[in-house]
KEDRENTI-422439 format. One line per 2 residues: their letters; for each residue x, y, z of N, C-alpha, C. Coordinates in steps of 0.02 Angstrom, whole numbers. Each point is the difference from the previous one (the first is absolute). Layout:
N
A> X,Y,Z,X,Y,Z,X,Y,Z; ... .
end
This chain:
308
MK> 2128,-4313,-7861,-22,-30,65,35,35,58; 67,10,-10,38,34,53,-26,70,12 .
LK> -19,34,-54,-25,68,5,-66,1,38; -43,-49,-12,-64,-3,35,10,-12,74 .
LK> 48,-45,17,13,-14,72,26,63,35; 44,36,-34,26,62,30,-56,50,11 .
TI> -46,3,-49,-56,46,6,-45,-20,59; -12,-65,7,-42,-25,56,33,16,66 .
FF> 65,-14,7,36,14,62,-2,75,18; 5,41,-53,-1,73,10,-67,23,30 .
FV> -55,-26,-30,-66,20,25,-13,-29,70; 25,-61,15,-7,-29,67,37,43,51 .
AL> 59,24,-18,39,43,45,-37,66,13; -29,28,-53,-38,62,9,-60,-11,45 .
LS> -36,-57,-10,-58,-15,41,19,-10,73; 56,-35,11,24,-12,69,17,66,34 .
AA> 33,44,-36,19,65,28,-62,41,17; -50,-4,-44,-62,38,12,-36,-26,62 .
IT> -2,-67,7,-32,-30,59,36,20,63; 67,-3,-2,40,19,59,-10,73,18 .
SN> -1,44,-51,-10,71,11,-68,13,31; -52,-34,-26,-67,9,26,-5,-23,72 .
AQ> 34,-56,16,-1,-25,70,34,49,46; 54,32,-24,35,49,41,-43,61,13 .
IN> -37,21,-51,-44,58,8,-55,-17,50; -28,-60,-4,-55,-20,45,23,-6,72 .
TG> 62,-21,10,25,-10,69,37,61,26; 11,50,-42,36,60,22,74,-9,4 .
DL> 26,-51,-36,72,-15,4,40,29,-58; -29,43,-41,35,29,-56,28,68,19 .
YQ> 66,6,5,33,61,20,58,15,-46; 19,63,-4,57,19,-40,63,-3,44 .
GM> 54,-25,-26,61,-3,38,2,-60,46; 46,1,49,9,-57,46,-51,5,57 .
SR> -37,-53,10,-51,-1,53,-18,-72,16; -33,-10,56,-24,-66,18,-69,5,30 .
TI> -36,-55,-2,-68,-2,25,-1,5,76; -48,38,27,-8,4,73,-30,-65,25 .
PN> 33,-34,47,-26,-65,25,-64,10,40; -40,-53,1,-65,5,35,8,17,74 .
GR> 53,-24,31,10,13,71,12,73,17; 15,41,-52,12,71,11,-62,42,-13 .
IV> -53,-31,-21,-60,37,-20,-50,3,57; -24,59,16,-55,9,48,-65,-8,-38 .
LP> -35,-55,13,-61,-15,-38,-55,50,19; -33,28,-51,-54,48,14,-65,-35,17 .
YG> -42,35,37,-68,-23,14,-46,27,-54; -54,-36,-14,-50,25,-47,-51,42,37 .
LS> -15,59,-26,-47,46,33,-49,28,-51; -63,-3,17,-52,28,-43,-29,63,32 .
VT> -9,52,-41,-28,63,24,-57,22,-46; -41,46,24,-55,25,-39,-8,75,12 .
YE> -45,32,-37,-8,72,3,-47,21,56; -49,-41,16,-52,20,47,14,-22,72 .
KT> 49,-44,10,15,-25,67,74,8,15; 16,1,65,69,7,23,25,-65,29 .
VH> 60,-20,-21,33,-59,28,47,24,55; -3,-32,59,45,18,55,51,-56,11 .
LI> 64,19,0,54,-46,14,28,16,68; 0,-50,45,23,9,69,69,-33,6 .
FP> 51,41,12,69,-25,2,23,-11,73; 53,-41,9,22,-16,68,33,57,38 .
SQ> 19,53,-35,30,58,35,-12,63,-42; 23,56,24,-10,64,-32,25,0,-72 .
IR> -39,28,-45,19,4,-71,52,55,-9; 54,-18,-34,56,46,-9,3,28,-71 .
YV> -19,-41,-48,9,18,-70,-53,-34,-42; -29,37,-48,-50,-27,-46,17,23,-71 .
DL> -2,-47,-47,11,18,-70,-56,-31,-42; -30,41,-44,-53,-21,-45,27,-8,-70 .
GS> -18,-55,-33,25,-14,-66,-27,47,-53; -60,26,9,-30,44,-49,-52,44,34 .
SN> -25,49,-39,-51,45,26,-70,-31,-2; -5,-63,-20,-66,-33,-1,-25,-17,70 .
II> 46,1,49,-19,-15,69,23,57,45; -34,9,56,19,49,50,5,-36,68 .
AG> 42,25,44,10,-31,66,20,53,50; -18,-11,63,19,46,53,-9,-32,68 .
KA> 42,21,47,-5,-27,68,-63,25,34; -31,-44,39,-60,20,37,20,48,56 .
ED> -43,47,15,14,48,54,3,-36,67; 51,18,40,9,-27,67,11,-76,0 .
AD> 17,-29,-57,16,-71,-5,55,-8,-52; 63,8,21,56,2,-47,16,-67,-31 .
NV> -33,-54,23,14,-65,-29,-56,-23,-47; -48,45,-15,-56,-17,-44,4,42,-64 .
LR> -2,-34,-57,4,33,-65,-67,-8,-37; -27,55,-24,-61,0,-40,18,0,-74 .
VK> -30,-46,-38,15,-5,-71,-65,-5,-40; -4,36,-55,-58,-5,-44,19,21,-71 .
AA> -43,-15,-47,12,18,-69,-14,75,-11; 45,34,-36,-11,70,-17,-35,6,-67 .
VR> 0,-54,-38,-31,-1,-67,-46,-61,-4; -59,9,-26,-46,-57,-8,25,-48,-54 .
DF> -6,-64,16,12,-54,-49,67,5,-35; 53,18,37,65,0,-33,20,-72,-17 .
ET> 32,-9,-57,14,-67,-26,70,-24,15; 49,44,0,70,-20,9,15,-12,74 .
ET> 26,-58,16,19,-16,69,56,47,22; -3,23,62,53,42,28,26,-32,64 .
NL> 41,35,37,28,-29,61,2,52,56; 11,-26,61,3,41,61,53,-31,45 .
SV> 44,42,28,53,-23,45,-3,38,65; 11,-35,56,-3,31,67,59,-25,41 .
IC> 33,47,34,52,-17,50,-24,23,68; 5,-44,50,-22,16,68,59,16,45 .
ND> -16,28,57,51,23,47,41,-57,29; -26,-62,-3,37,-57,26,46,-30,-52 .
GS> 4,31,-60,44,-24,-52,-33,-49,-48; -63,-15,9,-34,-46,-45,-20,35,-64 .
FF> 1,-38,-55,-15,26,-66,-57,-40,-30; -50,35,-27,-59,-32,-29,-9,25,-71 .
SF> -14,-46,-46,-11,17,-70,-68,-28,-22; -36,38,-41,-66,-20,-23,-6,12,-75 .
NV> -29,-48,-35,-23,11,-69,-74,18,4; -18,58,-27,-67,28,9,-38,0,-65 .
KY> -61,-25,2,-44,2,-59,-69,25,21; -38,20,-50,-67,27,13,-51,-56,4 .
AE> -47,5,47,-56,-47,5,-61,39,21; -56,-15,-32,-62,36,16,-21,-11,72 .
EP> 8,-62,24,-17,-17,69,57,-42,31; 50,32,29,55,-37,31,-25,-45,56 .
ER> 28,-60,4,-21,-48,51,29,18,69; 58,32,1,34,15,63,9,75,7 .
LN> -34,29,49,4,73,10,43,19,60; 7,-44,49,41,13,60,49,-57,9 .
IE> 64,15,-8,51,-52,-2,53,15,52; 14,-50,42,52,6,51,63,-36,-24 .
MQ> 54,37,-7,63,-29,-21,35,-31,60; 27,-59,-9,27,-39,56,66,26,25 .
DF> 7,2,66,63,17,33,33,-66,19; 58,-16,-30,30,-65,11,22,-11,72 .
LH> 10,54,39,21,-8,70,-56,-28,42; -63,4,-24,-56,-25,38,-37,-55,-38 .
SG> 34,-29,-50,-33,-50,-42,8,-71,25; 43,-9,52,9,-67,28,46,-43,-42 .
TN> 39,30,-45,46,-39,-42,69,30,4; 51,-42,-7,69,24,0,25,15,-70 .
NL> -41,-11,-51,20,13,-68,-15,73,-18; 52,34,-26,-10,69,-20,-43,2,-63 .
PT> -46,48,-5,-45,3,-57,33,33,-60; -34,-1,-57,28,29,-60,2,77,5 .
NK> -36,30,47,1,72,6,57,25,44; 39,-48,29,57,20,40,57,21,-46 .
AD> 22,61,6,55,25,-41,49,38,43; 63,4,-23,51,35,37,-6,75,-13 .
IY> -53,31,26,-11,71,-8,24,35,64; 43,49,-8,29,35,57,-21,73,-1 .
FK> -8,28,60,-19,70,6,58,38,34; 7,62,-19,57,40,22,5,4,76 .
EL> -57,8,34,3,11,72,23,-62,39; -5,-60,-31,20,-61,34,71,-21,-17 .
GN> 35,40,-40,69,-15,-17,6,-65,-39; 42,-46,25,13,-63,-35,-46,-56,22 .
ES> -51,15,39,-44,-52,26,-63,-6,-42; -20,-62,-12,-61,-13,-38,-61,15,43 .
PV> -50,36,-26,-61,12,38,-36,-64,22; 5,-51,-43,-31,-65,18,34,-29,62 .
LV> 67,4,2,36,-26,58,-13,41,62; -5,66,-7,-16,43,58,-67,-19,30 .
KL> -49,-11,-43,-66,-20,25,3,-68,34; 39,-45,-29,7,-67,29,34,3,69 .
IM> 51,42,7,34,8,64,-48,29,52; -37,52,-18,-48,30,47,-52,-51,23 .
KT> -25,-39,-47,-50,-51,16,29,-52,47; 63,-21,-12,31,-50,42,11,26,71 .
IW> 24,62,7,9,30,66,-66,2,37; -52,21,-34,-66,6,31,-27,-69,20 .
QN> 9,-50,-41,-25,-67,15,39,-33,57; 66,10,0,41,-31,54,-16,29,68 .
DR> -13,66,3,-20,34,62,49,-15,57; 64,8,-14,50,-11,53,14,67,35 .
RE> 9,-4,66,19,59,37,76,-2,9; 35,39,-41,73,3,2,24,57,45 .
IN> -43,49,15,19,58,40,-47,6,59; 27,11,60,-41,3,60,3,68,36 .
HI> 42,45,-25,12,61,39,-24,64,-34; -32,-6,-57,-21,60,-37,-76,1,-6 .
GS> -31,52,28,-72,6,-5,-27,56,43; -65,11,-5,-36,51,39,-62,-32,29 .
KK> -14,15,65,-58,-27,34,-33,55,41; -56,24,-23,-39,50,37,-70,5,-29 .
FG> -45,28,39,-71,6,-20,-33,-68,-13; 27,-52,31,-28,-66,-12,17,-28,-68 .
LQ> 53,26,-31,22,-22,-66,74,-19,2; 19,-45,-45,70,-17,-8,18,7,-74 .
FL> 56,33,-13,27,7,-67,72,-23,4; 14,-59,-27,63,-34,10,36,-14,-66 .
LR> 66,-2,3,41,-25,-54,19,-72,16; -28,-47,-37,11,-71,13,63,-26,-34 .
GL> 18,29,-56,59,-24,-36,26,52,-49; 65,-5,-15,33,45,-47,46,-43,-43 .
YS> -11,2,-66,37,-43,-45,31,42,-56; 53,-27,-31,33,35,-55,12,-49,-57 .
NN> -3,27,-61,15,-41,-59,9,46,-61; 57,-6,-32,14,32,-64,-18,74,0 .
GL> 23,35,52,-8,73,2,-67,24,27; -39,-45,29,-65,18,28,-6,-23,72 .
LY> -40,38,40,-14,-17,69,-74,-16,7; -16,-53,37,-68,-22,10,-19,7,74 .
FH> -50,42,14,-23,13,69,-64,-39,12; 2,-47,47,-59,-39,18,-31,30,64 .
TL> -59,31,-7,-31,36,56,-64,-35,23; -18,15,62,-61,-28,30,-38,55,36 .
IK> -66,2,-9,-44,45,37,-50,-43,39; 0,8,65,-46,-38,42,-47,48,37 .
NQ> -64,-9,-11,-50,43,32,-28,-37,60; 13,26,60,-24,-32,62,-62,35,27 .
NQ> -32,39,-43,-61,35,18,-59,-27,-40; -60,15,24,-59,-19,-37,-11,46,-60 .
MP> 22,63,6,-9,49,-54,48,-15,-57; -24,-4,-62,44,-12,-58,51,57,-8 .
YQ> 55,-17,-32,52,49,-14,4,10,-76; -12,62,-23,3,16,-71,69,29,-16 .
VD> 36,-33,-42,67,23,-19,-5,55,-53; 32,56,14,3,54,-50,59,-12,-46 .
FI> 60,-2,28,60,-15,-39,57,-17,48; 55,-27,-27,60,-16,37,58,37,-32 .
TF> 42,32,40,57,37,-27,66,-31,24; 50,3,-44,69,-19,17,43,62,-9 .
KV> 27,26,55,38,63,-2,68,-8,34; 51,26,-32,66,5,31,4,68,36 .
VD> 10,-1,66,-2,61,39,62,5,44; 12,60,27,56,10,47,-17,-34,66 .
KK> 51,-28,32,-10,-31,66,-14,53,52; 37,54,-2,-9,54,49,-8,65,-38 .
VA> -51,38,19,-13,64,-32,5,55,53; 48,44,-8,8,56,47,-56,49,-9 .
KR> -14,38,53,-52,51,-3,18,53,-53; -52,25,-33,7,50,-52,39,-26,-61 .
TA> 5,-65,-7,33,-31,-57,-52,-34,-44; 3,13,-64,-48,-30,-45,9,-76,-2 .
IQ> -54,-36,0,2,-73,-2,17,-23,-71; 53,-39,-5,20,-27,-64,-28,-71,-7 .
EQ> -41,-11,-52,-28,-66,-10,-5,-16,-74; 4,-64,-15,-5,-24,-69,-52,-55,-2 .
VL> -51,9,-41,-54,-49,-6,20,-52,-52; -5,-64,19,15,-56,-44,-66,-31,-22 .
QP> -7,-9,-65,-62,-29,-27,9,-75,-12; -44,-42,29,3,-71,-15,-9,-13,-75 .
LR> 40,-46,-26,-5,-17,-71,-56,-49,-14; -14,-45,48,-52,-50,-6,-27,-15,70 .
SF> -59,-29,3,-28,-23,63,-41,-63,-11; -8,-39,52,-39,-61,-4,-49,0,59 .
NE> -63,-10,-15,-53,-1,51,-2,65,41; 7,56,-35,-4,65,34,-73,12,19 .
VT> -13,5,65,-68,2,26,-23,72,12; -65,10,-2,-29,66,15,-45,-2,62 .
RI> -16,-60,25,-43,-5,58,18,-62,40; 6,10,66,11,-56,47,-60,-1,47 .
GG> -39,-52,-4,-60,-5,41,17,-8,74; -52,3,42,10,-7,71,30,-68,18 .
YQ> 52,0,41,35,-60,23,27,-41,-59; 22,34,-52,29,-34,-58,73,20,-10 .
TQ> 35,-43,-38,71,12,-15,10,-5,-76; 38,47,-28,15,-1,-71,75,11,-10 .
RS> 27,-32,-51,71,7,-16,9,24,-72; 54,36,-13,16,25,-66,75,-6,-12 .
VF> 19,2,-64,71,2,-19,11,59,-47; 50,41,16,17,59,-40,71,-8,-27 .
VL> 10,22,-62,66,-5,-33,27,71,-11; 61,12,23,34,63,-10,67,-12,-32 .
EQ> 25,51,-35,67,-5,-27,50,-4,58; 50,-42,-8,49,-10,54,36,65,18 .
FT> 10,12,65,34,60,23,30,-14,68; 46,43,21,27,0,68,-7,70,29 .
LP> 14,6,65,-10,63,34,65,24,32; 14,66,-3,57,27,37,-14,-3,75 .
DD> 51,14,40,-5,-8,73,-53,46,31; -12,58,-31,-46,48,30,-71,-6,-29 .
KQ> -14,-54,-39,-65,-8,-30,-33,-66,22; -66,-2,-6,-37,-61,15,-61,-2,-46 .
LE> -27,-61,-9,-60,-9,-42,-61,1,46; -47,43,-17,-62,7,39,-58,-26,-43 .
VT> -32,-53,23,-57,-30,-36,-63,15,40; -47,37,-31,-59,24,36,-64,-25,-34 .
LF> -45,-26,41,-66,-21,-22,-50,54,21; -36,27,-49,-48,54,13,-71,-27,-3 .
EQ> -41,20,49,-70,-20,1,-41,51,-38; -46,-24,-41,-44,44,-37,-53,29,47 .
NG> -7,66,0,-48,35,42,9,-18,74; 62,-6,21,14,-18,70,69,20,20 .
GR> 17,-13,63,65,20,26,40,-57,30; -21,-62,-13,37,-57,28,58,-20,-46 .
HQ> 44,49,-13,57,-13,-44,52,-42,37; 37,-40,-37,52,-43,28,65,10,-38 .
TF> 56,2,37,66,10,-31,51,-47,31; 39,-33,-42,58,-37,25,63,24,-36 .
IV> 58,-11,32,64,25,-24,45,-58,-21; 32,7,-58,48,-49,-24,68,33,-4 .
EN> 50,-30,32,68,27,0,40,-31,-58; 58,31,-13,42,-25,-54,24,-71,14 .
ED> 14,-16,63,23,-67,17,-54,-52,-15; -64,19,3,-54,-46,-18,-1,-12,-76 .
LI> 14,54,-38,-1,-7,-73,56,-45,-25; 60,8,28,56,-40,-25,-4,-73,24 .
RA> -45,-14,47,-11,-69,22,-60,-32,-35; -25,32,-51,-57,-27,-37,17,-71,-24 .
KD> -47,-45,6,11,-69,-17,2,-10,-75; 48,-41,-22,6,-14,-71,-60,-42,-23 .
ID> -31,22,-54,-60,-34,-24,15,-69,-26; 64,-16,-14,18,-66,-25,-15,-54,50 .
NL> -6,19,64,-16,-49,52,-73,-19,1; -41,36,-38,-71,-16,-4,-12,-50,-57 .
KL> -47,-44,10,-20,-46,-53,-59,32,-35; 13,25,-60,-52,35,-36,-57,-47,-18 .
KF> -62,25,7,-59,-41,-12,-39,28,-59; -13,-43,-49,-42,20,-56,-73,-5,21 .
end
């Protein structure tokens, strides 16, 4: 009797171990060595996406696409021409059976993940991915991740976008002495802010003419204050790292504002920052000058109430 009970307990133990092992395999919790399960709060939940061979699915993201990874060669993807925030996706193989995945990182630091399967007739061909800064909610979405880019240093791209949006929405005039006014146009610096190694320039363009103003580009250049005759002009062009509401056209009697982000810098005594607005196919260019004393007086962004 004792032998039979031992035999029964032995088989029960084997069955329990088999059930436990099978559960671990199904949940992905079976690992060699010391490890622990990834908690749900750390997981970026993927979206379900259906693709087909004869049609193209377009994914519209909240900002410029920075990185794309395809799980297999069963699907192909590429950015649309002249639209860096639109991704085209379709099946490269007819009727593929194994589900694959797609991952996208955007310039604002947002991360999107998709589980992709084949469908003869996908229900959704044009999909707009939500930008949480314009969603009307203070809750960060599951696609918000701490993704950092080299050019922004230690600052999160999501926070940079949030700061630019807040500066633009507040529309405070912190600076009254920097600007250019001619040809019936005004190009002004309304505010200058600093945070975590970055400078934020809040600019305004006011068109006081009936004729629209077409913006070609805006330059930020460090130049010599005084240039002697027969002396080569020394200048350094600074490239904005990010921009918010960068406009290309100001209609007649209209006003537009933008925010530009540059890496933090200071100027020696013999240098100044020259910010120039160039008109496309025209000569109504505008330039204002920023001195080093203006840069070091940049307002701390901590004084702003950030708005989601």
